[in-house]
FIKE-647037 format. One record per residue: x, y, z of N, C-alpha, C in turn; residue number from 0; residue in three letters. Coordinates in steps of 0.1 Angstrom, whole numbers. Layout:
BEGIN
REC | n_c1 | n_c2 | n_c3 | ca_c1 | ca_c2 | ca_c3 | c_c1 | c_c2 | c_c3 | num | residu
REC | X | Y | Z | X | Y | Z | X | Y | Z | NUM | ALA;
...
This chain:
BEGIN
REC | n_c1 | n_c2 | n_c3 | ca_c1 | ca_c2 | ca_c3 | c_c1 | c_c2 | c_c3 | num | residu
REC | 8 | -12 | 0 | 0 | 0 | 0 | 9 | 13 | 0 | 0 | UNK;
REC | 6 | 22 | -9 | 13 | 34 | -10 | 11 | 43 | 3 | 1 | UNK;
REC | 22 | 48 | 9 | 20 | 57 | 20 | 17 | 70 | 15 | 2 | UNK;
REC | 7 | 76 | 21 | 2 | 89 | 17 | 11 | 101 | 21 | 3 | UNK;
REC | 10 | 112 | 14 | 18 | 123 | 17 | 17 | 128 | 31 | 4 | UNK;
REC | 5 | 129 | 37 | 3 | 134 | 50 | 10 | 125 | 60 | 5 | UNK;
REC | 8 | 112 | 58 | 15 | 103 | 67 | 30 | 105 | 67 | 6 | UNK;
REC | 36 | 106 | 55 | 50 | 108 | 54 | 54 | 121 | 61 | 7 | UNK;
REC | 47 | 132 | 58 | 51 | 145 | 64 | 50 | 145 | 79 | 8 | UNK;
REC | 40 | 139 | 84 | 38 | 139 | 99 | 49 | 130 | 105 | 9 | UNK;
REC | 52 | 119 | 99 | 63 | 110 | 105 | 77 | 117 | 104 | 10 | UNK;
REC | 79 | 125 | 93 | 91 | 132 | 91 | 93 | 142 | 103 | 11 | UNK;
REC | 82 | 149 | 106 | 83 | 159 | 117 | 85 | 152 | 130 | 12 | UNK;
REC | 78 | 140 | 132 | 80 | 133 | 144 | 94 | 129 | 146 | 13 | UNK;
REC | 101 | 125 | 135 | 115 | 120 | 136 | 125 | 131 | 140 | 14 | UNK;
REC | 120 | 144 | 137 | 129 | 155 | 141 | 129 | 157 | 156 | 15 | UNK;
REC | 121 | 150 | 163 | 122 | 150 | 178 | 113 | 160 | 185 | 16 | UNK;
REC | 107 | 169 | 177 | 98 | 180 | 183 | 84 | 174 | 185 | 17 | UNK;
REC | 77 | 179 | 195 | 63 | 176 | 196 | 55 | 183 | 185 | 18 | UNK;
REC | 45 | 176 | 181 | 37 | 181 | 169 | 26 | 190 | 173 | 19 | UNK;
REC | 24 | 201 | 166 | 14 | 211 | 168 | 5 | 212 | 156 | 20 | UNK;
REC | -8 | 209 | 157 | -17 | 210 | 146 | -28 | 219 | 151 | 21 | UNK;
REC | -29 | 231 | 145 | -39 | 241 | 149 | -52 | 239 | 140 | 22 | UNK;
REC | -63 | 243 | 145 | -76 | 243 | 137 | -81 | 257 | 136 | 23 | UNK;
REC | -85 | 260 | 124 | -92 | 273 | 122 | -104 | 271 | 114 | 24 | UNK;
REC | -114 | 280 | 115 | -126 | 279 | 108 | -125 | 288 | 95 | 25 | UNK;
REC | -126 | 282 | 84 | -125 | 289 | 71 | -137 | 299 | 70 | 26 | UNK;
REC | -133 | 311 | 67 | -144 | 321 | 64 | -149 | 328 | 76 | 27 | UNK;
REC | -146 | 324 | 88 | -151 | 331 | 100 | -147 | 345 | 100 | 28 | UNK;
REC | -136 | 349 | 95 | -131 | 362 | 95 | -130 | 367 | 80 | 29 | UNK;
REC | -137 | 360 | 71 | -136 | 363 | 57 | -125 | 354 | 50 | 30 | UNK;
REC | -128 | 348 | 39 | -119 | 339 | 33 | -106 | 346 | 28 | 31 | UNK;
REC | -108 | 359 | 26 | -96 | 367 | 21 | -85 | 367 | 32 | 32 | UNK;
REC | -88 | 364 | 44 | -78 | 364 | 55 | -72 | 350 | 57 | 33 | UNK;
REC | -77 | 340 | 50 | -72 | 327 | 52 | -57 | 325 | 49 | 34 | UNK;
REC | -52 | 331 | 39 | -37 | 330 | 36 | -29 | 335 | 47 | 35 | UNK;
REC | -32 | 347 | 53 | -25 | 353 | 64 | -26 | 344 | 77 | 36 | UNK;
REC | -37 | 338 | 79 | -39 | 329 | 91 | -31 | 317 | 89 | 37 | UNK;
REC | -31 | 311 | 78 | -22 | 299 | 75 | -7 | 302 | 77 | 38 | UNK;
REC | -3 | 314 | 71 | 11 | 318 | 72 | 15 | 320 | 87 | 39 | UNK;
REC | 6 | 326 | 95 | 9 | 328 | 109 | 11 | 315 | 116 | 40 | UNK;
REC | 2 | 305 | 114 | 3 | 292 | 121 | 15 | 285 | 117 | 41 | UNK;
REC | 19 | 286 | 104 | 31 | 279 | 99 | 43 | 285 | 107 | 42 | UNK;
REC | 43 | 298 | 108 | 55 | 305 | 115 | 56 | 301 | 129 | 43 | UNK;
REC | 46 | 295 | 135 | 46 | 291 | 149 | 48 | 275 | 150 | 44 | UNK;
REC | 52 | 269 | 139 | 57 | 256 | 139 | 46 | 245 | 137 | 45 | UNK;
REC | 35 | 249 | 131 | 24 | 239 | 128 | 30 | 228 | 119 | 46 | UNK;
REC | 27 | 216 | 122 | 31 | 205 | 114 | 21 | 202 | 103 | 47 | UNK;
REC | 9 | 206 | 106 | -2 | 206 | 96 | -13 | 215 | 101 | 48 | UNK;
REC | -22 | 219 | 93 | -33 | 228 | 97 | -46 | 223 | 93 | 49 | UNK;
REC | -55 | 222 | 103 | -69 | 218 | 100 | -77 | 230 | 96 | 50 | UNK;
REC | -84 | 229 | 85 | -93 | 239 | 79 | -107 | 235 | 81 | 51 | UNK;
REC | -114 | 242 | 90 | -128 | 238 | 93 | -138 | 243 | 82 | 52 | UNK;
REC | -147 | 234 | 79 | -158 | 237 | 69 | -170 | 240 | 77 | 53 | UNK;
REC | -176 | 252 | 77 | -188 | 255 | 85 | -200 | 246 | 81 | 54 | UNK;
REC | -208 | 243 | 91 | -220 | 235 | 89 | -230 | 239 | 98 | 55 | UNK;
REC | -243 | 238 | 94 | -254 | 243 | 102 | -257 | 235 | 115 | 56 | UNK;
REC | -252 | 222 | 116 | -255 | 214 | 127 | -243 | 207 | 132 | 57 | UNK;
REC | -233 | 215 | 137 | -220 | 210 | 141 | -220 | 202 | 154 | 58 | UNK;
REC | -223 | 189 | 154 | -226 | 182 | 166 | -214 | 180 | 175 | 59 | UNK;
REC | -202 | 180 | 169 | -190 | 178 | 177 | -183 | 191 | 182 | 60 | UNK;
REC | -188 | 202 | 178 | -182 | 215 | 181 | -188 | 222 | 193 | 61 | UNK;
REC | -179 | 228 | 201 | -183 | 236 | 213 | -187 | 249 | 208 | 62 | UNK;
REC | -191 | 258 | 218 | -197 | 271 | 215 | -188 | 280 | 207 | 63 | UNK;
REC | -175 | 280 | 209 | -166 | 289 | 202 | -166 | 286 | 187 | 64 | UNK;
REC | -164 | 273 | 184 | -163 | 269 | 170 | -177 | 269 | 163 | 65 | UNK;
REC | -187 | 266 | 171 | -201 | 268 | 166 | -203 | 283 | 161 | 66 | UNK;
REC | -200 | 292 | 170 | -202 | 306 | 167 | -194 | 310 | 155 | 67 | UNK;
REC | -181 | 305 | 154 | -173 | 309 | 142 | -179 | 303 | 130 | 68 | UNK;
REC | -184 | 291 | 131 | -191 | 284 | 119 | -203 | 292 | 114 | 69 | UNK;
REC | -211 | 297 | 124 | -223 | 305 | 120 | -218 | 318 | 114 | 70 | UNK;
REC | -208 | 324 | 119 | -202 | 336 | 113 | -198 | 333 | 99 | 71 | UNK;
REC | -191 | 322 | 97 | -186 | 319 | 83 | -197 | 317 | 74 | 72 | UNK;
REC | -208 | 310 | 78 | -220 | 308 | 70 | -226 | 322 | 67 | 73 | UNK;
REC | -227 | 330 | 77 | -233 | 344 | 75 | -224 | 352 | 64 | 74 | UNK;
REC | -211 | 349 | 64 | -202 | 355 | 54 | -203 | 349 | 40 | 75 | UNK;
REC | -212 | 339 | 39 | -214 | 333 | 26 | -204 | 322 | 23 | 76 | UNK;
REC | -197 | 317 | 33 | -187 | 307 | 31 | -193 | 293 | 27 | 77 | UNK;
REC | -188 | 287 | 17 | -193 | 274 | 13 | -180 | 265 | 10 | 78 | UNK;
REC | -182 | 252 | 10 | -171 | 243 | 7 | -166 | 246 | -7 | 79 | UNK;
REC | -174 | 249 | -16 | -169 | 253 | -30 | -160 | 265 | -29 | 80 | UNK;
REC | -164 | 275 | -22 | -156 | 287 | -21 | -143 | 284 | -13 | 81 | UNK;
REC | -143 | 276 | -3 | -131 | 272 | 5 | -121 | 266 | -5 | 82 | UNK;
REC | -126 | 256 | -12 | -117 | 249 | -22 | -111 | 258 | -32 | 83 | UNK;
REC | -119 | 267 | -37 | -114 | 277 | -47 | -103 | 286 | -41 | 84 | UNK;
REC | -105 | 289 | -28 | -95 | 297 | -21 | -82 | 289 | -19 | 85 | UNK;
REC | -84 | 276 | -16 | -72 | 268 | -13 | -64 | 265 | -26 | 86 | UNK;
REC | -71 | 266 | -37 | -64 | 263 | -50 | -53 | 274 | -53 | 87 | UNK;
REC | -54 | 286 | -47 | -45 | 296 | -49 | -36 | 300 | -37 | 88 | UNK;
REC | -38 | 292 | -26 | -30 | 294 | -14 | -19 | 284 | -14 | 89 | UNK;
REC | -7 | 288 | -12 | 4 | 279 | -11 | 8 | 278 | 4 | 90 | UNK;
REC | 7 | 266 | 9 | 11 | 263 | 23 | 23 | 255 | 24 | 91 | UNK;
REC | 32 | 259 | 34 | 44 | 251 | 36 | 42 | 238 | 43 | 92 | UNK;
REC | 30 | 236 | 49 | 27 | 224 | 56 | 14 | 218 | 50 | 93 | UNK;
REC | 12 | 205 | 52 | -1 | 200 | 47 | -13 | 206 | 54 | 94 | UNK;
REC | -24 | 207 | 46 | -37 | 211 | 51 | -46 | 200 | 52 | 95 | UNK;
REC | -55 | 200 | 62 | -65 | 190 | 64 | -79 | 196 | 65 | 96 | UNK;
REC | -88 | 192 | 56 | -102 | 197 | 57 | -109 | 190 | 68 | 97 | UNK;
REC | -116 | 197 | 77 | -124 | 191 | 88 | -138 | 196 | 87 | 98 | UNK;
REC | -147 | 186 | 84 | -161 | 190 | 83 | -170 | 178 | 85 | 99 | UNK;
REC | -183 | 180 | 83 | -192 | 169 | 86 | -196 | 162 | 73 | 100 | UNK;
REC | -201 | 150 | 75 | -203 | 141 | 63 | -213 | 147 | 53 | 101 | UNK;
REC | -223 | 154 | 58 | -233 | 160 | 49 | -226 | 170 | 39 | 102 | UNK;
REC | -217 | 178 | 44 | -210 | 187 | 35 | -203 | 180 | 24 | 103 | UNK;
REC | -195 | 170 | 28 | -186 | 164 | 18 | -194 | 155 | 9 | 104 | UNK;
REC | -204 | 147 | 14 | -211 | 138 | 5 | -221 | 146 | -4 | 105 | UNK;
REC | -226 | 157 | 1 | -235 | 166 | -7 | -226 | 171 | -19 | 106 | UNK;
REC | -214 | 175 | -16 | -205 | 181 | -26 | -202 | 170 | -36 | 107 | UNK;
REC | -200 | 158 | -31 | -196 | 146 | -39 | -182 | 142 | -36 | 108 | UNK;
REC | -180 | 130 | -32 | -166 | 125 | -28 | -157 | 126 | -40 | 109 | UNK;
REC | -161 | 121 | -51 | -152 | 121 | -63 | -149 | 136 | -67 | 110 | UNK;
REC | -159 | 144 | -67 | -157 | 158 | -71 | -147 | 165 | -61 | 111 | UNK;
REC | -149 | 161 | -48 | -140 | 167 | -38 | -126 | 163 | -40 | 112 | UNK;
REC | -124 | 150 | -43 | -110 | 145 | -46 | -104 | 152 | -58 | 113 | UNK;
REC | -112 | 153 | -68 | -107 | 159 | -81 | -104 | 174 | -78 | 114 | UNK;
REC | -112 | 181 | -71 | -110 | 195 | -69 | -99 | 198 | -59 | 115 | UNK;
REC | -95 | 189 | -51 | -84 | 191 | -42 | -70 | 187 | -47 | 116 | UNK;
REC | -70 | 182 | -60 | -57 | 177 | -65 | -47 | 188 | -66 | 117 | UNK;
REC | -51 | 200 | -70 | -41 | 211 | -71 | -41 | 220 | -59 | 118 | UNK;
REC | -43 | 214 | -47 | -42 | 222 | -35 | -32 | 215 | -26 | 119 | UNK;
REC | -29 | 221 | -14 | -21 | 215 | -4 | -28 | 207 | 6 | 120 | UNK;
REC | -41 | 204 | 3 | -49 | 196 | 12 | -45 | 181 | 10 | 121 | UNK;
REC | -41 | 175 | 21 | -36 | 161 | 20 | -44 | 152 | 30 | 122 | UNK;
REC | -54 | 157 | 36 | -62 | 149 | 46 | -75 | 155 | 48 | 123 | UNK;
REC | -84 | 146 | 53 | -98 | 150 | 56 | -102 | 144 | 69 | 124 | UNK;
REC | -109 | 151 | 77 | -115 | 146 | 90 | -130 | 148 | 89 | 125 | UNK;
REC | -137 | 136 | 91 | -151 | 136 | 91 | -156 | 130 | 104 | 126 | UNK;
REC | -158 | 138 | 115 | -160 | 132 | 128 | -173 | 124 | 129 | 127 | UNK;
REC | -183 | 127 | 120 | -196 | 119 | 121 | -197 | 108 | 111 | 128 | UNK;
REC | -185 | 104 | 105 | -185 | 93 | 96 | -180 | 81 | 104 | 129 | UNK;
REC | -189 | 71 | 107 | -185 | 59 | 114 | -173 | 52 | 107 | 130 | UNK;
REC | -164 | 46 | 115 | -153 | 39 | 110 | -158 | 28 | 100 | 131 | UNK;
REC | -169 | 21 | 104 | -175 | 10 | 96 | -179 | 15 | 82 | 132 | UNK;
REC | -181 | 28 | 80 | -186 | 34 | 68 | -175 | 41 | 60 | 133 | UNK;
REC | -163 | 40 | 65 | -152 | 48 | 58 | -150 | 44 | 44 | 134 | UNK;
REC | -154 | 32 | 40 | -153 | 28 | 26 | -162 | 36 | 16 | 135 | UNK;
REC | -171 | 44 | 22 | -178 | 54 | 13 | -169 | 64 | 7 | 136 | UNK;
REC | -157 | 66 | 14 | -148 | 77 | 9 | -134 | 71 | 6 | 137 | UNK;
REC | -129 | 61 | 13 | -115 | 57 | 12 | -111 | 53 | -2 | 138 | UNK;
REC | -119 | 45 | -10 | -114 | 42 | -23 | -111 | 54 | -32 | 139 | UNK;
REC | -119 | 64 | -31 | -117 | 76 | -38 | -105 | 84 | -33 | 140 | UNK;
REC | -104 | 85 | -19 | -93 | 92 | -13 | -80 | 85 | -15 | 141 | UNK;
REC | -80 | 72 | -16 | -68 | 64 | -18 | -61 | 68 | -32 | 142 | UNK;
REC | -69 | 70 | -42 | -64 | 73 | -55 | -60 | 88 | -56 | 143 | UNK;
REC | -65 | 96 | -46 | -62 | 111 | -47 | -52 | 115 | -36 | 144 | UNK;
REC | -45 | 106 | -30 | -35 | 109 | -19 | -41 | 117 | -8 | 145 | UNK;
REC | -53 | 114 | -4 | -60 | 121 | 7 | -61 | 111 | 19 | 146 | UNK;
REC | -56 | 114 | 30 | -57 | 106 | 42 | -70 | 109 | 49 | 147 | UNK;
REC | -77 | 98 | 53 | -89 | 100 | 61 | -85 | 98 | 76 | 148 | UNK;
REC | -85 | 109 | 84 | -80 | 108 | 97 | -89 | 101 | 106 | 149 | UNK;
REC | -83 | 92 | 115 | -90 | 84 | 124 | -91 | 91 | 138 | 150 | UNK;
REC | -103 | 92 | 144 | -105 | 97 | 157 | -107 | 85 | 167 | 151 | UNK;
REC | -101 | 86 | 178 | -102 | 75 | 188 | -108 | 82 | 201 | 152 | UNK;
REC | -119 | 77 | 206 | -126 | 83 | 217 | -121 | 77 | 230 | 153 | UNK;
REC | -125 | 83 | 241 | -121 | 78 | 254 | -128 | 65 | 257 | 154 | UNK;
REC | -140 | 63 | 251 | -147 | 51 | 254 | -144 | 39 | 245 | 155 | UNK;
REC | -134 | 41 | 236 | -130 | 30 | 227 | -123 | 19 | 236 | 156 | UNK;
REC | -128 | 6 | 235 | -121 | -5 | 242 | -108 | -8 | 235 | 157 | UNK;
REC | -99 | -16 | 242 | -86 | -19 | 236 | -87 | -26 | 222 | 158 | UNK;
REC | -96 | -35 | 220 | -98 | -41 | 207 | -101 | -31 | 196 | 159 | UNK;
REC | -110 | -22 | 199 | -114 | -12 | 190 | -102 | -2 | 187 | 160 | UNK;
REC | -95 | 2 | 197 | -83 | 10 | 195 | -73 | 4 | 185 | 161 | UNK;
REC | -71 | -9 | 187 | -62 | -16 | 179 | -66 | -16 | 164 | 162 | UNK;
REC | -79 | -18 | 162 | -85 | -18 | 149 | -84 | -4 | 142 | 163 | UNK;
REC | -87 | 6 | 150 | -86 | 20 | 145 | -72 | 24 | 141 | 164 | UNK;
REC | -62 | 21 | 149 | -49 | 25 | 146 | -43 | 17 | 135 | 165 | UNK;
REC | -47 | 5 | 133 | -42 | -3 | 122 | -46 | 3 | 108 | 166 | UNK;
REC | -57 | 10 | 108 | -61 | 16 | 95 | -59 | 31 | 94 | 167 | UNK;
REC | -53 | 36 | 105 | -51 | 51 | 105 | -41 | 56 | 95 | 168 | UNK;
REC | -43 | 68 | 91 | -34 | 75 | 82 | -31 | 89 | 87 | 169 | UNK;
REC | -20 | 95 | 83 | -17 | 109 | 87 | -13 | 110 | 101 | 170 | UNK;
REC | -23 | 110 | 110 | -21 | 110 | 124 | -34 | 104 | 131 | 171 | UNK;
REC | -32 | 99 | 143 | -44 | 95 | 151 | -48 | 107 | 159 | 172 | UNK;
REC | -61 | 110 | 158 | -67 | 121 | 166 | -73 | 115 | 178 | 173 | UNK;
REC | -66 | 116 | 189 | -71 | 111 | 202 | -79 | 121 | 209 | 174 | UNK;
REC | -92 | 119 | 210 | -102 | 128 | 216 | -100 | 127 | 232 | 175 | UNK;
REC | -98 | 138 | 238 | -95 | 138 | 252 | -107 | 140 | 262 | 176 | UNK;
REC | -119 | 142 | 256 | -130 | 144 | 265 | -142 | 136 | 258 | 177 | UNK;
REC | -152 | 133 | 266 | -165 | 128 | 261 | -174 | 140 | 259 | 178 | UNK;
REC | -176 | 144 | 247 | -184 | 156 | 245 | -178 | 164 | 233 | 179 | UNK;
REC | -181 | 177 | 234 | -178 | 186 | 223 | -165 | 193 | 225 | 180 | UNK;
REC | -160 | 200 | 215 | -147 | 208 | 216 | -149 | 220 | 226 | 181 | UNK;
REC | -138 | 226 | 230 | -139 | 238 | 238 | -130 | 238 | 249 | 182 | UNK;
REC | -128 | 250 | 255 | -119 | 252 | 266 | -126 | 248 | 279 | 183 | UNK;
REC | -117 | 248 | 290 | -122 | 246 | 304 | -129 | 232 | 305 | 184 | UNK;
REC | -124 | 222 | 299 | -129 | 209 | 300 | -122 | 202 | 312 | 185 | UNK;
REC | -130 | 193 | 319 | -124 | 185 | 329 | -119 | 172 | 324 | 186 | UNK;
REC | -106 | 169 | 325 | -101 | 157 | 319 | -102 | 145 | 329 | 187 | UNK;
REC | -105 | 134 | 323 | -106 | 121 | 331 | -92 | 118 | 337 | 188 | UNK;
REC | -93 | 113 | 349 | -81 | 109 | 357 | -72 | 99 | 349 | 189 | UNK;
REC | -78 | 91 | 341 | -71 | 80 | 334 | -67 | 84 | 320 | 190 | UNK;
REC | -68 | 97 | 317 | -66 | 102 | 304 | -51 | 99 | 299 | 191 | UNK;
REC | -42 | 103 | 308 | -28 | 101 | 304 | -24 | 87 | 301 | 192 | UNK;
REC | -29 | 78 | 309 | -27 | 64 | 306 | -33 | 59 | 293 | 193 | UNK;
REC | -45 | 64 | 291 | -52 | 61 | 278 | -44 | 66 | 266 | 194 | UNK;
REC | -39 | 78 | 267 | -32 | 84 | 256 | -18 | 76 | 254 | 195 | UNK;
REC | -12 | 72 | 265 | 1 | 65 | 264 | -1 | 51 | 257 | 196 | UNK;
REC | -13 | 45 | 260 | -15 | 32 | 254 | -17 | 33 | 239 | 197 | UNK;
REC | -24 | 43 | 235 | -26 | 46 | 220 | -13 | 49 | 214 | 198 | UNK;
REC | -5 | 57 | 220 | 8 | 61 | 214 | 17 | 49 | 213 | 199 | UNK;
REC | 17 | 41 | 223 | 26 | 29 | 223 | 22 | 19 | 212 | 200 | UNK;
REC | 9 | 19 | 208 | 5 | 9 | 198 | 6 | 15 | 184 | 201 | UNK;
REC | 5 | 28 | 183 | 4 | 34 | 170 | 17 | 36 | 162 | 202 | UNK;
REC | 17 | 32 | 149 | 29 | 33 | 141 | 30 | 48 | 135 | 203 | UNK;
REC | 20 | 56 | 137 | 20 | 70 | 132 | 17 | 79 | 144 | 204 | UNK;
REC | 20 | 92 | 143 | 19 | 101 | 154 | 4 | 101 | 160 | 205 | UNK;
REC | 4 | 103 | 173 | -9 | 104 | 180 | -10 | 118 | 186 | 206 | UNK;
REC | -20 | 125 | 183 | -22 | 139 | 188 | -35 | 140 | 196 | 207 | UNK;
REC | -33 | 146 | 208 | -45 | 148 | 217 | -52 | 161 | 213 | 208 | UNK;
REC | -65 | 160 | 212 | -73 | 172 | 209 | -87 | 172 | 216 | 209 | UNK;
REC | -93 | 184 | 216 | -105 | 187 | 223 | -102 | 193 | 237 | 210 | UNK;
REC | -103 | 206 | 238 | -101 | 212 | 251 | -87 | 217 | 254 | 211 | UNK;
REC | -78 | 215 | 245 | -64 | 219 | 248 | -63 | 234 | 247 | 212 | UNK;
REC | -60 | 241 | 258 | -62 | 255 | 258 | -51 | 263 | 265 | 213 | UNK;
REC | -42 | 256 | 272 | -32 | 262 | 280 | -18 | 256 | 277 | 214 | UNK;
REC | -7 | 263 | 281 | 6 | 258 | 279 | 8 | 245 | 288 | 215 | UNK;
REC | 1 | 245 | 299 | 2 | 233 | 308 | -4 | 221 | 301 | 216 | UNK;
REC | -16 | 223 | 295 | -22 | 213 | 287 | -12 | 207 | 276 | 217 | UNK;
REC | -6 | 216 | 269 | 3 | 212 | 258 | 14 | 204 | 264 | 218 | UNK;
REC | 20 | 209 | 275 | 32 | 202 | 281 | 27 | 188 | 286 | 219 | UNK;
REC | 15 | 187 | 292 | 10 | 175 | 297 | 9 | 164 | 286 | 220 | UNK;
REC | 2 | 168 | 275 | -1 | 159 | 265 | 12 | 155 | 257 | 221 | UNK;
REC | 21 | 164 | 256 | 34 | 161 | 249 | 42 | 151 | 256 | 222 | UNK;
REC | 39 | 149 | 269 | 46 | 139 | 277 | 41 | 125 | 274 | 223 | UNK;
REC | 29 | 123 | 270 | 23 | 110 | 268 | 19 | 107 | 254 | 224 | UNK;
REC | 19 | 117 | 245 | 17 | 114 | 231 | 26 | 123 | 222 | 225 | UNK;
REC | 23 | 123 | 209 | 33 | 130 | 200 | 30 | 145 | 198 | 226 | UNK;
REC | 19 | 150 | 203 | 16 | 164 | 201 | 1 | 167 | 204 | 227 | UNK;
REC | -3 | 179 | 199 | -17 | 183 | 203 | -24 | 190 | 190 | 228 | UNK;
REC | -37 | 189 | 191 | -45 | 197 | 182 | -52 | 208 | 190 | 229 | UNK;
REC | -51 | 220 | 186 | -56 | 231 | 193 | -66 | 239 | 184 | 230 | UNK;
REC | -79 | 240 | 188 | -89 | 246 | 180 | -95 | 259 | 186 | 231 | UNK;
REC | -104 | 257 | 196 | -112 | 268 | 201 | -104 | 280 | 206 | 232 | UNK;
REC | -92 | 277 | 213 | -84 | 288 | 217 | -79 | 297 | 206 | 233 | UNK;
REC | -75 | 291 | 195 | -70 | 298 | 183 | -82 | 305 | 176 | 234 | UNK;
REC | -93 | 297 | 174 | -104 | 303 | 167 | -109 | 316 | 174 | 235 | UNK;
REC | -110 | 315 | 188 | -115 | 327 | 195 | -105 | 338 | 194 | 236 | UNK;
REC | -92 | 336 | 194 | -82 | 346 | 193 | -83 | 353 | 180 | 237 | UNK;
REC | -84 | 345 | 169 | -85 | 351 | 156 | -97 | 360 | 154 | 238 | UNK;
REC | -108 | 356 | 161 | -120 | 365 | 159 | -119 | 377 | 168 | 239 | UNK;
REC | -112 | 377 | 179 | -112 | 388 | 188 | -100 | 397 | 188 | 240 | UNK;
REC | -88 | 392 | 182 | -76 | 400 | 183 | -69 | 401 | 170 | 241 | UNK;
REC | -60 | 411 | 169 | -52 | 413 | 157 | -42 | 401 | 156 | 242 | UNK;
REC | -37 | 399 | 144 | -27 | 388 | 141 | -15 | 389 | 150 | 243 | UNK;
REC | -9 | 401 | 153 | 2 | 402 | 162 | -2 | 397 | 176 | 244 | UNK;
REC | -14 | 400 | 181 | -18 | 396 | 194 | -20 | 381 | 194 | 245 | UNK;
REC | -25 | 375 | 183 | -27 | 361 | 182 | -13 | 354 | 182 | 246 | UNK;
REC | -3 | 360 | 175 | 10 | 355 | 175 | 16 | 355 | 189 | 247 | UNK;
REC | 14 | 365 | 197 | 18 | 365 | 211 | 12 | 353 | 219 | 248 | UNK;
REC | -1 | 351 | 217 | -8 | 341 | 224 | -2 | 327 | 220 | 249 | UNK;
REC | 1 | 325 | 207 | 6 | 312 | 202 | 20 | 310 | 208 | 250 | UNK;
REC | 28 | 320 | 210 | 41 | 319 | 216 | 40 | 314 | 230 | 251 | UNK;
REC | 30 | 320 | 237 | 28 | 315 | 251 | 22 | 301 | 252 | 252 | UNK;
REC | 14 | 298 | 242 | 7 | 285 | 242 | 16 | 273 | 238 | 253 | UNK;
REC | 23 | 275 | 227 | 31 | 263 | 222 | 46 | 266 | 222 | 254 | UNK;
REC | 50 | 278 | 225 | 64 | 282 | 225 | 69 | 287 | 212 | 255 | UNK;
REC | 81 | 291 | 211 | 87 | 296 | 198 | 88 | 285 | 188 | 256 | UNK;
REC | 86 | 288 | 175 | 88 | 278 | 165 | 102 | 275 | 163 | 257 | UNK;
């Protein structure tokens, strides 16, 4: 089986010895014209890849910050078609990953999606509401298009399930740190570190902790037991409320200098 570009890039960064930082931003929340500058800023702070959120009217896995950003993006007229058009002219130094809901991608058309992403830096897709058992609805097409379908592992996944999930995983394993939606100020399970360590020990590709990561202490904690973190709500809120220089200062405090 051919190893996909996202898997290669993430493993290359992993081999450099640094913890991996994957930020999430909502496309169009601040206007699609600002997307290039947002991507450039995140790259400058050491992002190994960047998740680009696709706004949806019923975001079941998103907390209030990302929900609000998604509603703003929709109010700005943001669509998946417009996001892809923007990404066709944006050059990113790191792989991009589209994150959205099944309805958005399947309504657009999986083959059309793959075809339209060929000339972009998008190398992965996250569909949190697509059950693992139904991944074949997308993977044959994604396989021929060099698109990795990212696997999410929940806190409630039993050991046998975790083993199955990581055996099929591409790019990186997205280890969900809470039962519930994204957002700050989440209470982490006492057994979380052990859970993440088990996944990391079993996985042949990087494991990143996500959902609720919002402080430098969170980042340090998860970097000790897995390969890095996904940070969403903290960055989305900062981009909506502050200037890019202020966001840059926040990122330095959050993840350190690049």
